[in-house]
N, C-alpha and C positions, 0 to 999 in steps of 0.2 A: 645466202650462200654460207654453208657451214665449213669452217676451216678446221674444226676440231675433229680429230681422227675417230673418236668414239666416246660414248658416255663414260666408259670405264677409265679412260685416260684423258680427261677434259683439258689438261694443260699442254697437250702436244698439238703442234700444227700438222695438218694433213698436207704433205708436200705433193700429193697427187693433184691437189687443187691449186697450189702455188709453187710449181717446180722451179720457176725462174728466180725465186727468192731464197732458195736453199743456201746459196753461198753467203748470204747475209747472216743466216741463222746458225749454220753449222758450227762455227767457232765457239760461240758462247750463247746458246739458245735462251737461257734465262736472262742474261745481261741484255741481249738484244731486245727482248720484249719489255723488260723493265725500263731500259733507256728510251725506247720508242714511246711508251705510254707516259713516262715521266715528262718527256719533252712536250708531248701533245697536251698534257694537263697543265704544265707551266705556261704554255702559250694560250691557254684557255680555249683550245680547239675542241676538247672533249670534256664532258661533264663526268662526274663520279657516279655513274649509274649503269645499269645493265645495258641500256641503249648505246652507251658509249663504246662498249666492247663490240657490239654488233656493227656499229659504224666503222670502227677500226678494222675489223675483219673484212668488211666490204671494201674499204679503201685498199687494204692489202691485196684483195682480189683484183681490183682495177689496176693497181701498180704492177701486179704480175702480168696482166694483159699488155701493159706498156712495155715491159721488159721483153715480152714475146714479140711485139711489133718492132722494137728497135734493138737489134743484136748488139750494138755498141754498149747499151745499158746492161745487157745480160752478162757481159764480161766483167762488170764491176762487182766488187764485194765491199764497197764503201757504205757502212751503215748510215752515215750522215746523208748520203745521197738518197737512200731509200726513205729516210725519215722526212726529208724535204719533199719528196714526191708524195708521200702519204699526207703531209701537211697541206699541200696544195689540193690533193684529192678531197680533203675534208673542208677546205676553206674556199677554194676558188677553182673549180674544175675547168673553167674557161681559160685559166692561166697555164694549164698543164702543157698544151702543145708548144707554147712559147718557151716554157721552162725547159722542156726536153730538148728543143732545138738549140737553146743556149748552152745546155750541158754538152751536147754532142759537138756543136760548132767550136766550142772552146776546149774540147777533149777533157772535160772535168770528170768524166766517168773513169778516167785512168788514175785519178788520185786514190790512193789506198785508204786514206782516212781524212775526213774533214767534218767539221761541225755542221750539223743541219741548220742551226740558227745562223751561222755565218753564210751558208749558201743562200738561205732565204733572204737575209738582209741585203746581200749583194745583188741578188736578182731583183728584189723589190726596187732597189735604186736604179737598176737598168731599166725596169719597166717605167719608173717615174720619169727618167730622162727621155725615154722614147715618147712619152705623152707630152712632154714640154717642147719637143721639137716642132717648130712652126715653120712652114714654108710660105713665103710671101711671093705671090705671082704679080708681076707688073706687066701691063700691056706693052708690047713692043710697038713703038710709034715710028 
């Protein structure tokens, strides 16, 4: 999936392909991309090669589809939220439904600005606590 508008302007995103992400990018397009890529590089999710950009663009496309499926997400313009979604798209796609449900159930999409690392750290702890929950069934005599 090519998100670049055309070869003559390779640094522009094609919003016809990712219309739900326009609110995240409109304010500061260069800062948005630099921040997103810097975060993913720091977290060692992306390597520093041409394939990394391709994977990032594909993750943006999948994130756009999520925002299309969940109108509550579409109303957000929190770049940290988008970065966290892209992070999970790249690291653990199986986690995405739980993450989106957690965001919507807790109305976190309404926060104007939050750190992606903070959202990820908190949600990972939520997931960990869910895994540690053990139910013991005893037979009733």
